[in-house]
C-alpha positions in Angstrom: -8.1 -54.4 17.6 -11.2 -53.8 15.3 -13.0 -50.6 14.5 -12.4 -47.7 12.2 -12.8 -47.7 8.4 -11.9 -51.2 7.4 -12.5 -53.0 4.1 -14.8 -56.0 4.1 -11.8 -58.3 3.7 -10.1 -56.8 6.8 -13.2 -57.2 8.8 -13.5 -60.8 7.8 -9.9 -61.4 8.8 -10.5 -59.8 12.1 -13.5 -61.9 12.9 -11.7 -65.1 11.9 -8.8 -64.0 14.1 -11.1 -63.7 17.1 -12.7 -67.1 16.4 -9.3 -68.7 16.2 -8.3 -67.2 19.5 -11.4 -68.7 21.1 -10.4 -72.2 19.9 -6.9 -71.9 21.3 -8.1 -72.8 24.8 -9.4 -76.2 23.5 -6.6 -77.3 21.2 -3.8 -76.0 19.0 -4.1 -78.3 16.0 -1.8 -77.9 13.0 -4.6 -76.7 10.7 -5.4 -73.9 13.2 -1.8 -72.8 13.3 -1.8 -72.9 9.4 -4.8 -70.6 9.5 -2.9 -68.1 11.7 0.0 -68.3 9.2 -2.2 -67.6 6.3 -3.9 -64.7 8.1 -0.4 -63.3 8.8 0.6 -63.6 5.1 -2.7 -61.9 4.1 -2.1 -59.1 6.5 1.5 -58.6 5.3 0.3 -58.5 1.7 -2.4 -56.0 2.6 0.2 -53.8 4.4 2.4 -54.0 1.3 -0.4 -52.9 -1.0 -1.3 -50.0 1.2 2.3 -48.9 1.4 2.6 -49.0 -2.4 -0.6 -46.8 -2.7 0.9 -44.5 -0.1 4.1 -44.0 -2.2 2.0 -42.9 -5.2 0.1 -40.5 -2.9 3.4 -39.0 -1.6 4.6 -38.5 -5.2 1.4 -36.8 -6.2 1.6 -34.7 -3.0 5.1 -33.5 -3.9 4.0 -32.5 -7.4 1.0 -30.6 -6.0 3.1 -28.6 -3.6 5.6 -27.6 -6.3 2.6 -25.8 -8.0 1.2 -24.6 -4.7 4.1 -23.9 -2.4 1.9 -22.0 0.1 0.4 -25.3 1.1 3.6 -27.0 2.0 2.4 -27.4 5.6 0.2 -30.2 4.5 3.1 -32.1 2.9 5.2 -31.5 6.0 2.4 -33.0 8.2 2.2 -36.0 5.9 5.9 -36.6 6.2 5.6 -36.3 10.0 2.8 -39.0 9.9 5.1 -41.3 8.0 7.9 -40.8 10.6 5.5 -41.4 13.5 4.2 -44.7 12.1 7.7 -45.8 11.0 8.8 -45.6 14.7 5.9 -47.9 15.8 6.5 -50.3 12.9 10.2 -50.6 13.7 9.4 -51.5 17.3 7.0 -54.3 16.1 9.6 -55.6 13.6 12.1 -55.9 16.4 9.5 -57.8 18.5 8.9 -60.2 15.6 12.6 -60.8 15.2 13.0 -61.6 18.9 10.0 -63.9 19.1 11.1 -65.7 16.0 14.5 -66.3 17.4 13.1 -67.6 20.7 10.8 -69.8 18.6 13.8 -71.5 16.9 13.7 -69.5 13.7 11.8 -70.3 10.5 11.0 -73.9 9.5 11.3 -73.9 5.7 9.2 -77.0 5.4 6.1 -75.4 6.9 7.2 -71.8 6.1 6.5 -70.7 9.6 8.2 -70.4 13.0 9.6 -73.7 14.3 7.8 -73.4 17.7 4.7 -71.7 16.4 2.6 -73.9 18.8 4.5 -72.8 21.9 2.2 -71.3 24.6 4.9 -69.8 26.8 7.2 -67.7 24.6 4.6 -65.0 24.0 3.8 -64.4 27.7 7.4 -64.6 28.7 8.5 -61.9 26.2 5.4 -59.7 26.1 4.0 -60.0 29.6 6.9 -60.9 31.9 9.3 -58.8 29.8 6.7 -55.9 29.9 7.0 -55.4 26.2 3.3 -55.6 25.7 3.0 -52.6 28.0 5.6 -50.7 25.9 3.7 -51.7 22.7 0.4 -50.5 24.1 1.9 -47.1 25.0 3.4 -46.8 21.6 0.1 -47.6 19.9 -1.8 -45.1 21.9 0.9 -42.4 21.4 1.0 -43.1 17.7 -2.8 -42.8 17.4 -2.9 -39.5 19.4 -0.1 -38.0 17.3 -1.8 -38.9 14.0 -5.1 -37.4 15.2 -3.3 -34.3 16.3 -1.8 -33.8 12.8 -5.3 -33.8 11.4 -6.5 -31.0 13.7 -10.2 -30.2 13.0 -10.2 -32.9 10.3 -9.8 -35.5 13.0 -13.5 -35.2 13.8 -15.3 -38.5 12.9 -12.1 -40.4 12.4 -11.9 -43.8 14.1 -8.7 -45.6 13.4 -8.6 -49.4 13.7 -5.2 -48.8 15.3 -6.0 -48.9 19.0 -5.1 -50.8 22.2 -8.6 -51.3 23.6 -9.2 -54.5 25.6 -11.8 -56.8 24.0 -15.2 -57.1 25.6 -15.5 -60.0 28.1 -18.1 -62.7 27.5 -20.9 -62.9 30.1 -19.7 -64.3 33.3 -16.0 -64.1 32.2 -13.4 -61.9 33.9 -12.4 -58.8 31.9 -8.8 -59.1 30.6 -6.4 -56.3 29.8 -5.4 -55.7 26.2 -1.9 -57.1 27.0 -3.3 -60.3 28.6 -6.0 -60.8 25.9 -3.5 -60.9 23.0 -0.2 -61.9 24.5 -1.0 -63.7 27.8 -0.9 -67.3 28.9 -2.2 -69.8 26.5 -1.6 -67.8 23.4 0.5 -69.7 20.9 3.5 -68.0 19.3 1.9 -68.2 15.8 -1.1 -66.2 17.1 1.2 -63.6 18.6 3.0 -63.1 15.3 -0.4 -62.7 13.6 -1.5 -60.1 16.2 1.7 -58.1 15.5 1.1 -58.3 11.8 -2.4 -56.9 12.3 -1.1 -54.0 14.3 1.3 -53.2 11.5 -1.6 -53.3 9.0 -3.7 -51.1 11.2 -0.7 -48.7 11.5 -0.2 -48.4 7.8 -4.0 -47.9 7.2 -4.0 -45.1 9.8 -1.1 -43.4 8.1 -2.9 -43.8 4.7 -6.1 -42.2 6.1 -4.1 -39.3 7.6 -2.1 -38.7 4.4 -5.2 -38.8 2.2 -7.1 -36.3 4.4 -4.1 -33.9 4.3 -3.8 -34.3 0.5 -7.4 -33.4 0.1 -6.7 -30.1 1.8 -4.5 -29.1 -1.1 -7.4 -28.9 -3.5 -9.8 -27.6 -0.9 -11.2 -24.1 -1.6 -9.6 -21.5 0.6 -12.3 -18.9 0.2 -16.0 -19.4 0.0 -17.3 -18.1 -3.4 -21.0 -17.7 -4.1 -21.4 -14.8 -6.5 -20.1 -14.3 -10.0 -19.5 -11.3 -12.2 -18.0 -10.7 -15.7 -15.3 -8.0 -15.5 -13.1 -6.2 -18.1 -9.8 -4.9 -16.9 -7.8 -2.6 -19.2 -4.1 -1.7 -18.8 -5.0 2.0 -19.1 -8.3 3.8 -18.6 -7.4 6.6 -21.1 -7.2 5.9 -24.9 -6.6 8.3 -27.7 -8.2 8.2 -31.1 -6.3 5.9 -33.3 -4.8 3.8 -30.5 -5.8 0.2 -29.8 -7.9 -0.4 -26.8 -7.1 -3.7 -25.0 -8.9 -5.3 -22.1 -8.8 -8.7 -20.3 -12.4 -10.1 -19.9 -13.1 -12.9 -17.6 -15.5 -14.4 -15.0 -14.7 -13.6 -11.4 -16.2 -15.0 -8.2 -16.5 -13.5 -4.7 -18.2 -14.1 -1.4 -21.2 -11.8 -1.2 -21.8 -12.7 2.5 -18.4 -11.7 3.8 -16.6 -8.4 3.3 -12.9 -8.7 2.7 -10.4 -6.2 4.2 -9.2 -3.9 1.4 -6.6 -1.2 1.6 -5.2 1.1 -1.0 -2.0 2.9 -0.1 -2.5 1.8 3.5 -5.9 3.4 3.8 -9.1 1.2 4.2 -11.6 0.9 1.4 -15.3 0.6 2.3 -16.9 -2.7 1.3 -20.5 -3.9 0.9 -21.8 -7.4 -0.2 -18.2 -8.6 -0.7 -17.2 -5.7 -3.0 -15.0 -2.8 -2.2 -15.5 0.7 -3.8 -12.4 2.9 -4.0 -12.9 6.6 -4.5 -10.3 9.4 -4.7 -9.9 12.9 -6.1 -7.6 12.9 -9.0 -4.6 15.2 -8.8 -1.3 15.7 -10.6 -1.3 15.3 -14.4 0.1 12.1 -15.9 0.1 8.4 -15.2 -0.8 7.2 -11.8 -1.0 3.7 -10.3 -3.6 2.5 -7.7 -2.2 -0.4 -5.7 -3.3 -2.2 -2.6 -4.1 -5.4 -0.8 -7.2 -7.6 -0.3 -7.4 -9.9 2.7 -9.9 -12.7 3.2 -10.4 -15.2 6.0 -9.4 -18.8 5.0 -12.3 -21.3 5.3 -9.9 -23.9 6.6 -9.0 -21.9 9.6 -5.5 -21.2 8.4 -3.8 -17.9 8.0 -5.6 -15.1 6.2 -5.2 -15.1 2.4 -3.6 -12.0 1.0 -3.9 -10.8 -2.6 -2.2 -7.7 -4.1 -3.7 -5.6 -7.0 -2.8 -2.6 -9.1 -4.4 -0.5 -11.8 -3.0 2.3 -13.9 -5.0 5.4 -14.8 -4.3 8.8 -16.4 -5.0 12.3 -15.0 -5.4 15.2 -17.4 -5.9 18.8 -16.6 -9.5 20.0 -17.5 -9.0 22.6 -20.3 -10.4 24.1 -23.5 -7.9 24.7 -26.3 -8.3 27.9 -28.3 -5.9 28.3 -31.2 -5.3 31.7 -32.8 -4.9 30.5 -36.4 -3.5 33.8 -37.7 -1.0 34.1 -34.8 1.0 30.9 -35.3 4.2 32.8 -36.0 7.8 32.0 -35.4 10.4 34.8 -35.5 13.9 34.6 -37.0 16.8 35.2 -34.7 15.2 34.5 -31.3 14.4 31.4 -29.2 10.8 30.8 -29.8 9.3 28.9 -26.7 6.8 26.2 -27.4 4.8 24.1 -25.0 3.6 20.6 -26.1 1.2 18.3 -24.4 -1.3 15.6 -25.3 -4.2 14.8 -22.9 -3.8 11.3 -21.5 -0.2 10.9 -22.6 2.8 11.5 -20.2 5.0 14.3 -21.5 8.0 11.9 -21.2 6.3 9.7 -23.9 6.0 12.5 -26.5 8.3 12.9 -29.5 8.4 16.3 -31.1 9.9 17.1 -34.5 9.7 19.9 -37.0 10.4 21.0 -40.6 11.6 24.4 -41.5 13.7 24.9 -38.4 15.2 23.2 -35.4 13.5 22.2 -32.1 15.1 21.2 -28.7 13.9 20.6 -25.2 11.9 17.9 -23.2 9.1 17.3 -20.7 6.7 19.4 -22.7 8.8 22.5 -22.9 10.7 23.2 -26.2 12.6 25.9 -28.0 12.3 26.5 -31.7 14.9 28.4 -33.9 14.2 29.4 -37.5 16.4 31.2 -40.0 14.4 31.8 -43.2 11.1 33.5 -43.9 8.5 31.0 -45.0 6.6 28.1 -43.3 7.3 25.5 -40.7 5.4 22.5 -39.2 5.8 21.0 -35.7 4.7 17.3 -35.4 4.0 15.4 -32.2 4.1 11.6 -32.0 3.5 9.2 -29.2 4.3 5.5 -28.6 5.0 3.4 -31.7 5.3 6.5 -33.9 1.6 7.3 -33.7 1.0 10.9 -34.9 -0.9 12.8 -32.1 -1.1 16.2 -33.9 0.7 18.7 -36.0 0.6 22.5 -36.2 1.6 24.9 -39.1 3.5 28.1 -38.4 4.6 31.1 -40.4 8.2 32.3 -40.2 8.6 36.1 -40.1 11.3 38.6 -39.4 11.2 40.6 -36.2 9.5 43.9 -36.8 11.6 47.0 -37.4 12.5 49.0 -34.3 12.2 52.8 -34.0 15.2 55.0 -33.7 15.4 57.2 -30.6 17.6 60.0 -29.5 17.2 61.3 -26.0 14.1 59.1 -25.6 12.4 60.8 -28.6 11.6 59.5 -32.1 10.5 63.0 -33.3 8.9 66.2 -32.2 10.4 68.8 -29.9 12.7 68.5 -26.9 14.8 70.7 -24.8 18.2 71.9 -26.0 19.6 70.6 -22.8 18.3 67.1 -23.5 20.0 67.1 -26.9 23.3 68.3 -25.4 23.2 65.5 -22.8 23.0 62.5 -25.2 25.9 60.5 -26.5 24.2 57.7 -28.4 21.5 56.9 -30.9 19.3 53.9 -29.9 17.0 51.5 -31.9 14.2 50.2 -29.7 11.4 47.6 -30.3 8.4 48.5 -28.2 5.5 46.2 -27.4 7.2 43.0 -28.6 7.1 39.8 -26.5 10.7 38.8 -27.2 13.8 40.3 -25.8 15.1 41.4 -29.1 18.0 43.9 -29.1 19.0 46.1 -32.0 22.2 48.0 -32.4 22.6 51.1 -34.6 25.5 50.5 -37.0 25.5 53.9 -38.9 23.6 57.1 -39.3 23.9 60.7 -40.5 23.1 63.8 -38.4 22.2 67.3 -39.7 22.3 70.2 -37.3 20.4 73.2 -38.7 20.7 76.4 -36.7 18.5 79.5 -37.5 20.0 81.6 -40.3 23.1 79.2 -40.6 24.1 76.5 -43.0 23.4 72.9 -42.0 26.2 71.0 -40.5 26.4 67.3 -41.6 28.2 64.5 -39.8 28.2 60.7 -40.4 28.9 57.9 -37.8 29.7 54.1 -38.2 28.1 53.0 -34.9 25.3 54.2 -32.7 27.7 56.3 -30.6 28.1 60.0 -31.3 31.6 61.0 -32.6 33.6 63.8 -30.9 32.6 66.2 -33.7 28.9 65.4 -33.3 29.1 66.0 -29.5 30.9 69.3 -30.0 28.3 70.4 -32.5 25.4 69.4 -30.3 26.9 71.3 -27.4 26.2 74.5 -29.4 22.5 73.7 -29.9 20.2 76.5 -28.8 16.4 76.8 -28.9 15.2 77.0 -32.5 17.8 74.5 -33.7 16.6 71.5 -35.7 18.5 68.2 -35.4 17.8 65.5 -38.0 19.1 61.9 -37.8 18.7 60.1 -41.2 20.1 57.1 -43.1 19.9 55.2 -39.8 20.8 51.5 -40.1 20.4 49.0 -37.2 21.1 45.2 -36.9 19.0 42.9 -34.7 19.2 39.2 -33.6 18.6 37.9 -37.1 21.7 39.8 -38.4 19.8 41.6 -41.1 20.5 45.4 -41.6 17.4 47.5 -41.1 16.9 51.0 -42.5 15.0 53.0 -39.9 12.8 56.1 -40.2 14.5 59.4 -39.7 14.3 61.4 -36.5 13.5 65.1 -36.7 13.9 67.0 -33.4 13.3 70.7 -32.7 15.2 72.2 -29.7 13.2 74.5 -27.4 
């Protein structure tokens, strides 16, 4: 019955118990039976104290697992240990009830079993009734199950809970565990004490298992032997005027073991416990690097997995050249404007202006202005931070040139003059698609040695009289278009230069 990690008090009780058993063969005096009773009470008190301590451990266990749910397996194992020992304890309690009833119940005067000195009841119930065999099997099964719960932690554990037969004295026949503790000549009081000791050993075994399982909750899962100070910033791109923030802390890692690191499903090379991720940046704007780091658990359990992510900005390499004298916005047309800020997503930009209106998104905008003067476009980022502003001049669209038959002056064929039916106002070499319409003009047709013929029109189209007159044009005729007025996208009438054409 002895062995394992026992307190000095338990070892003393065990030795005294064996001495008392040796005296049984000689005599069963009352004082000896009182000694068995006292040992039984002491064992019961010890079992109760261990049980109280166990309840505190279970409560602490529950609290720990709430904070570390990934280690719930240890609490589940502890609860299983409790269930295993409870089964054995119940069987022993049933034996004690049966033996007490066969011994005439409890004598209140001596606070013990009435027939505590009886030498037959124990062997009758335990040996003849084979219940000692059942008890032995249950003890061995309980011990094996508890050790199995500990797994690798069971190494070096030696429970006092066992059913090993005591060593025989020299020249004495070896007795089985059943015969040694429950056979002939064992008083009923001694049997009750033996059962109380088995219960104490059971509770001590449960206590040792639960404490070992509890210690695994705080056990390091990963070996750490190297340390480094690191600074982690939410963004790796900061503009002037913005606040730079970074978390700075001490981190630890295992320099002797390389973890398995993946980013986007692709492996990352590691050396001395540190992985180095390298990629070619592409695609302007905000990007996120995310992945998983896997390390082997030191307790032999499942691999430990940790996810990570880091944001970074990608900007197009560029040099900005601003033509200071060319910052011009034109009245009457949609002026396209592109806006960007290195390191800032276009979706985070806010664009506004004075002196006109601006619309658009995602870096592409359209500006409309209506009055000659000046304008300013302002770009702001998050929290209203001004990222930049540009001044512009507002100008009218240049005057177009009047054309008739594709000519603004000079000579042309009489046939070309006769084939036309409209006067045009065209704006050449201008980047905007600005259309002008002629609203009125006067035409003079001067034939050699004849008076000039004058006609006026209220649009760019030739009148019937003009067409009839032009159909009579012959070489040597001069055709003059004057007082030409055209209106463009800005709605302002423009007086254009006259066209003088000579027919040939």
